[in-house]
Every structure is written in C-alpha cells, then in structure tokens.
N, C-alpha and C positions, 0 to 999 in steps of 0.2 A: 649673291651668285654671280659668279665669274660672267665676264661680258662676252666670253666667248661662245655662250649658248645662245646670243642671239645675234652674234657676228657673221655676215655670209661668208661662204668659203670664196677668196677672190677668184676671180675668173683669169684666163689665161692669155690677157693681150698680147700682141706683139710688142716684142722687148727690141729697142735699139741698139748697136753697138757700143755706142756712148754708155747706156745704163750698164752693162755689161762691164765695161769697165771699173764705173763706180761700185759696182759689188766687189771687184777684187782690192778695190783700196779702202775697205773697210777698217777703221781704227781697231786696235785689238782690246779695248774696254769693251767695246759693244760683244765683238767674239765672246769673252770670257762670260760677260751677262747671257748671253745667249746660251752658251755651254751650262752655264748655272742653272737658266729655265728648265734646259732640256732635262738633266739629271733630276730635280726635284719632281718635274713632270715625269717622267720615269719612276720614281721612286712610288709617286701617287698612285700609280696605275696599280701598286700591289693591293690598294683598296677592291680591285676586282674579286679576291677570295671573299671579302665580306659581304660583297653582293652577291655572289654565289650562295654564301651561308645564308643570307637573307631569305633567298627561293627555297632554300629547304627548310628554315622556320616555317615559311609561310605555309609548304607543304606539310609540313609536320602537324603545325597548328590546325590546319583542317582536317586532317585525320584525327587529330585530339578531339575537334568538335563533335565529329561524328561519335567518336566513343563516350563524350559528355553525354550527347545525347541518350546514346542506347544506356548506357549505366543509370542516368537519371531516370529513365523511364521503368527499367527494371528494378532500381531501388526503390523507386515511391512504390512499385504494385508489392513487393514483398513487405516492404516497412508497413503498408497499409494492411496486407493480411496476417503480419504477425500482430499486428496492433488489435485487429479484428479478432484473432485467434485467444490474444491474451485479453481483451475484454470478457469474451465467452467464459475462459477459465477462471479469470475474476468473478464473475457471475457464480460460477461453481462454488468457489471458496467462500464468496459471500453468503452463499446456500447451507453451505456444511458450517459456518460459523453462525449463521442464522439458527440451524438445529440447535448447535451448543447453547446460544444464548436464550432459544425459547426453553429448552430443558431446564437450563440453569434458573429462570423467571419461575418456570412451573415448579420446579424443587424449593423454591423460597416460599412459593403460596403454599405448597404441601407441607413443607417444615412448620410454618407459621400456624397451619390448621391442626399440626401434631402438637406444637406447642400450647396451642389454646386447650387442646383436649386433655394434656397432660397436665396442665395448669389447674383446669377443670377438677381432673381425678384428685390431684394433689390436693386442692383447696377441699374438696369431700372428706379425703383421708384425715387432714387437718381436723375438720370439724368432730372426725370420728376422736380422733386422739383426745380432744379436748372435752369430750362428752364421758362425764364417768358415769358408770352403771350404778344405780343407785343400791347401796350393800343389800336393802332388806329385800332386792330382787333375788340375791344370791344367796345359797347355803350358807349357814353357819360357817365360820372360820375358812373362807373362801377368799384368796387373796385378792387385793384390789385391781379393779379392771374398767377399762374405758371400751367404748364401742370398738376401737382399733384392735383391741384384744382378739376380736373373732374373724379379722380378716386376714385372709391368705395373700401375701403379697408376691408369692413366687409366680402366679400370673401375668401379675404386673412386671415383674422384673424380665420375664420373658418376653412380654410384648415390647417393652423397651429396648431389651437387647436386640430384638429382631429388626426393630426399626433401625439401629443405629448399623446393625449389618447391612440393610437395605441403603442407608445413605453412604455407608461406606464402599459397598458396590458400585453405586453412582459415580461417587468420585474417582473409583479404579478406572470405570468406563470412561468418564469425562477426561480424566489423564491421557488414556489412551487416544480419545479423539482429540485432545489439544496436542500430542504428539503427531498425529497422523496429520493435522491443519498445519502445524508449525513446518513439518516436511514439506507441504504443500505448499505453503506460504513463501519458504524457502526458495524452493524451485522457481517459482514464479517471479520473486525478487531476483534470483540469478539470471533468468532470461531477460528480464525487464533493465536488469543493470547491463546487460551485454548487448543490449540491442541499440545500434547506433544508430542516432536521429541523425537530419540532415549533417553532413561536413561542414556545412558554412555555422550552422548552431554550435557545434561541437569545436569549432576554431581549428579543425585539422587543415583546413586550407588557408593560404594565404590571403585569398579572398574575402576571408574573414575579417581582414583588416579594412575591406570597404564596406561603404555604407549601404551598396546596393546589393540587389540580389544576383547570385552567381548567373542564374539562367540569362539574365542581361547583360550581364558583365562579359562573358565569354563573347558573344558575338561583337561586344564592343571593343575586346583586345584584339581581335581577330582581325576587325577592321582597323585598329591602329597599328598593326603590322603589316596590313597591305600598305598603307599609308606611307609608313615607314620605308618599306621597300622600293616603292616607288620614288620615293624622294632619294633613297641612295642609288637607284637606277640613273634617274636625273643627273646626281653629282657625277655619278661616274660618267656619265656620258659627255658631262662637261670637261671633266678632268682627260678623256680621251681626244676630243677637240683640242682643248689646250695642248696636249701633247703633239698632236699632227701639227699644229701651228708651230711647235718648237722645231718638228723636224723641218716642215717647209723652210722656216728662217736659216736653220743652219745649211740647207741644201744649197739657198742663195745667198751665204755668205763664204768668202774664200777661207778655205783651210779649217771649215765648219765642222766637216765631219773628222776630220785627224784630230781636232781639239778635242772632240766630244768622246773618240775611242780614248786618248791617253788619260782624259780626266776620270771616264769611267773605270781603265785599268787600275788609276790609283785608288779610286774608291773601292774597288772590288779587292784589291789587295787590304786596305783598311779593313774590310768587312770579313776577310778570311781570317786575318790576324786575331779581331776580335771574337769570331768563333771558334778559335782555338782558345781565346781565354773566357768562353761560355759566355760571351755576348753577341746575341744576334742583330746583325746586320742586312739589310736586303742587298743583293748585287745588281749591277745596272748592266744591262744589253743595248749595244747601239746598232744591233743588226738592221734596223730599221731605216738608215743612213745610206746602207749599202746597196738598198735595192737600186736596180740598174736602170729603172725608169727615169729620165732624165726632170729636173724639176720645170714646173710651168713657167714661161716668162712674167717677170713681173716689172714694172716699171718702178723709178725710185719713189713715186710717190706712194704708191701702193705698197711698197717695201717697208717705207717709214711707217704709215700707218699700221701695218702687222707688228712692226716692233713696238710700236705705243701699245698696242692691245695686247702683247705678248708680257709687256712691264707691268700692265695694269692687272691681268689675271695671274700673273706669279705672285703678287703679292696676297691672293685669295686662296691660293693652292691648300696652304696649311690648313685653312680656316675649312676649306671645304671636305679635306682628308680627315680634320677633326670632326667636322658634322656628321661623317659618313661613320667613323668609328662610335658617336655618339648614339645614332640611330642604331647602329649593331648592338652596342650594349643595351638600349632599350628594348630591343627586339628580343636579344636573349633573355633580358629579365621578365619580361612579359611573357614568353613561351614556359620559361621556367614557373611562372603563376598558373598557366593553363594545365602545362604538364603536372605540375604537383598536384592542381584541383583533381583531375583526370585521376590521378594514382589514388587521391583520399577516395574518390567515388569507388575506384575498384577493390581498394582495401574495405570500403564500407561494405559493398557487395558480398565480398567474402564473409564478412561478417555476418550480412544478414542470414547467407544461406547457412553458417555455421548455426545461426539463431534459429532457422527454419529446423535444423535437424535437433537441435534440443527442444524446442517446440514438439517436434513428434514425439520426442521420448516422453515428455509431461503428459501428452494427450494419451500416450497408450497407459500411464501410471494413472489417471483420473479417474477410469472405472474402481479402481479400487479403493481411491479416497472415498467416493460416493456410496460404494458399499459397505464401507467402515461407519460413514455417518448413518446409514441404514439401520446397521446392526447395533450402535448405541443407541438410537431412537428406539429400536425393539427391547433392549434390554430395558433402558430408562421406562418405558412402559410398562415393563415387567415389575421393575422394583417398585415402579408407583401404585400399582395395583396392589402390590402386595403391604405396601406402607398405608393404603387408603383401608384395607381389611383389617391392618392392624390397629388402625386410628379408629374405625369403626367398634371395635372390641374394646379399645379404651373408654370410648364413649358410653357402651354398653354396662362396662364397670361402675363409672359416673353415674348413670341413673340407678344401677343396682344398690351402690352404697348410700345414694342420697335418700332411694327408697329405704334402705334399712336405716337411715337416721331420721326420716318419717314414721317409719314404723316405731322405731323406739319410743318417739314422743308419745306417738297413738297407744302406746305400751302403757306408757306413766297414764295419760290421760284414762286408758280403760281400767287399768289398776284402780284410780282414783274413783272413777264411775263405781265400778263393782264396791268398792268400800263403801262407796256413798249409798247404794243400795241396799249392801247387807245392814248398814248400819239404821237405815228406814225400816227395813224388815224386823231386824230386833226390836225396834222402838217399839212398832206396832204389835209386835208377839207380847212384849212386857205389858203395854197396854191390854191386850186380850185377856192375857192371863190375869191379869188383876181385876179385871172386870167377871171374869169367868169363876176367879176365888171369891168375888164378894157375893154373885148369884148362887156358887154352892153355898156358900154360909148363911145366906138369907133363906134359901131353900130349906137347909137343916134346921134353922129356926123356925120356918114357918112348919114343917112336919111336927116337930116337938109340939109347937102350941095346938096343930089339928089332934093330936094325939092326946093331949091333956084334954082338950075340950070334948071330944068323941069316943076317945079310945076305948073306954069303958062300957060304952054302950055297942062297938062294933064287935062281931066273934072276929077271930083273928083269919078265920079261914074264908070269909067273906071276900077277901082279894088278897092273894099272895104277896102283893107288892105294898101292903098298907102299912107294914114295918119295914119296908126296906128302905136302904140310905140312898141319899141322892147319888146319881152317878157322877164320876170326877171325868174331868177333861184335862186332858195334860198337852200343853203346847211345847214342842222340841223341833229341833233341827234333825233333818232325817239323814243329811250329809254331814259331818264334822268335819267344815271346811275353814275352821279358825285360821288354821296356818296358810292356808293357801292365797290369803288377800294380804300382802305385806303393808306395813304402815311407810308411807311417804311421806317426806318433808312438804311441808309447804312450800320452800323455795324451788326444790325439784319439780313440783306440778306446775308452778309458775312460770319457769324457765322452759317446759316442756309447751305450754300455751303459747308462749311467747313465739318460739320457732315455728310452733304450727302456723301462728297468723301471718309469721314474714314468709312462709314456702308459698302461701297464698296471694 
C-alpha cells in the first residue's frame, strides 16, 4: 500500500525568505519527475468510476440476496407441494395398477381352474371314446359304437366358446385399462420430468461448480463484495492523497503549474489522436493547479521529505490501480454468479408455476382414470362370474359322464349277474323237471302194479280216479326273455370289474 495512506498532511510552518528562493531554483529533472507523478496520479483517479461501480454492485447484490430469499422460499414451497401432490397421484396410479394386477392374478387362478375342469372333462370323454360298447348289447347289424357315441358335444363346445368369449372380453377391458393407465402414467412422467429440482442440483447455476450450499454461498459472496468495495475505496483514498500531494509539490515548485499544463495538453492531444484511431485514452485536467488559494508555507526539509514520499508512492500507483481493477473484475464476476443464480431461481419459479398448472389439469382428469378402473373391475367381476358358472357346468358334465361310465360298467356287471341268475334258475328247473318226470314215471308204474293186483276185485265205480292217469306237471318260462340277456365275453366283464374297483 502506498505510504501516503499513513503520511500525515504537513502542517503550514512559517517559511523564511531563503526557503522561497530555494524553491525557485529547483533543478528541471525534479520538475519533470513531479509533472510525471502528477499526470500518472491524475490518470489513476479514473479509478473513481470503478469505485462508483463497486457501490452499484453492492447495492445490486443486496437486492439480489433479497430476491434469492424470496424465490428460495417460494420455490421450496411449490416444489414440496407439487411433489406431495405427485406422490398422491402416484398412489392413485399404483392403486389402478394394482386393480389390473389383481384382476390378472385372479384371471390366472380362474383359467387354471377352468383348465382343470376342461382337462377332467376331456379325460372322461377320452375314457368314453376308449370304452367300446359290447356288441351283444346292441341290436344285430348295429355299427360299432363306443360310449362316446352317445355323447352330445354341442353343449361342451358352447361352454368352451362362451368361456373364450369371456376371456376375450376381459382382455379387451384390460387393454382399455392399460391404455388409460399408460395415459395417466405418461402425464405423471411428463410432469415429473418437467418439475425442476433445485437449480444447484440441476447445474443451472454457476454456484453448482462450488462444493457449498448456495444458501450459504450467497451471503459469503455478498460479504466478499463488501470486502472488495471497502478495499477499493481505501485504495482510491490513497490515490487521492497521492494526487493531492502531487498538486502540493507542483505548487511549491517554480513553473510547476505551467509545466503540468503543457504536459497535460500534449497528452490530451495524443489521446484525441488515438480516439480518432479508435483507441481510448484518458485526458488529463490541471484545473486543481489553478486554484487561487496560495500554497501553504513549507521548509526545505519538509519539501524534501514530501518529494521522497512522492517518489516512493509513485512507484506503487500502477499497482494500486491494477489492484482496484482486479477488485472490480472480481466483483463483476461474483455479481454475475449471484445474478445468474437468482435468474435461475426465477426461471425455476416459472417452471414450478407451469408445473402447478399441469398438475391441476392432471388432477381434473384423475377421477376419470379412477372411474375407468372401477368400470374395468365391475366388468371383470361380471366376466369372472360367467366363467365360474360355465366352469360349474363343465364340472357337472364331467360328473355326468363319469357317472355314465360307471353306469355302463354297472350295466355290464348287471347283465352278467342276470345271466348268472337265469342260468341258475334254468339249472334248478332242469333238475326239478327231471325229478318230476321220474316221480311221474314211478307213479305210473305203481298204479299199473296196483291195478294188476287189485283191479279185478274193485268195481270201476267205487272211485272214479281209480283208473285215472297221474297228473303231469310242466316247468316252463312264463316270459320268454331268452334274447334279452346277451352273452358277454369274460374280458368285457373283468374290465368292467377293474374299472369299478378303481372308481372306489
């Protein structure tokens, strides 16, 4: 820092006549050096504009900090509200998805039950196809038949086709629900994709390049701006003091004012020429040297000390000016960061408000999605009820045809039983007939022997039945059902017995 910041302004001591003469005889090299110091000091005062700009930057930054706080609060509230609403809508979406998933799971269970019923029925029908009706049970010249020949498959086809229609209806309803759900999900994804998160997270702010939170960086940047501004003001103050000291030195130097004026005119002429060529160079005014107030008296010793201070400070002027420029550039850069960050918050706020409008539209459409879900569920319950009714009918047909198969086996066993009973009856009848015939023959012989022994002694009218022949008894079938009980092969009967045992 220039020494003029700490050098006190010399007081005005009483100056002797000899000291005035010494001032008039100052050698030209010193005058040239003082004029050079003055011109450099005067040009350095152009930094005043940068200091004024620093004050504007601090004022602008303060307003930006206030805007930052406002937008931060607004954006945080809007973002939380939108995300809460989005979570609620996601819950509705999940509920609708769950309805579809539950219905799909229910369909799989129902289809599995239908498949089981269908498999059972087809197995029964296969058994009927494999079971050949014993030819002896059918009239002569009857074509070859199986038990399946007595089955009417039209009801089975009707039930199967009906179940397919029910499943197709479910698939159509499920596709409609999927389209509805996809539209709902697309809307939510669109909103979620267009909801801005924190600008720092998205990298829209230059502050993203730093590792700290913007809420703590913004005040830090503002305090840094204040520090820069203070240091610039202090540096400018040192330049002003240096300039004032240059003016004082020239006033205490013979020909100082005129030499400064000529040098300033030459420099201004050069500046105008450069300006015409498109190059900007500052002009210098020497008005401060023409103030009517006379210079304060100064001793040779004080003047010598003043010149030494000027020479020392003059070497630092360019550095001080450079430091002011660096401070100014740093402030512009930091203000740009703050401004850009606030602008990103403002953009984020606009996006959030747009997201709020989109959310309102989706919320208005949500009841329609919920209604569509309810309609799908009602239709599925209707289709499921219809499928279960048809499945019960399939089970009923399976039970009926299984009963048919068992009844046929029972019929085979019944025919075998009847055949066995009839054969037993015929055997008994034959035995009885043989015994009766023998008794009849014995009776005839006994009667002939009686008549031979006693007939000539007994009058014929003593008993009319004396000469009568024995009564004849005849054993015969009352109903001729010889053809009603067919002959069954042993294999047919044994197969029926095995099937009957398996069924138990």
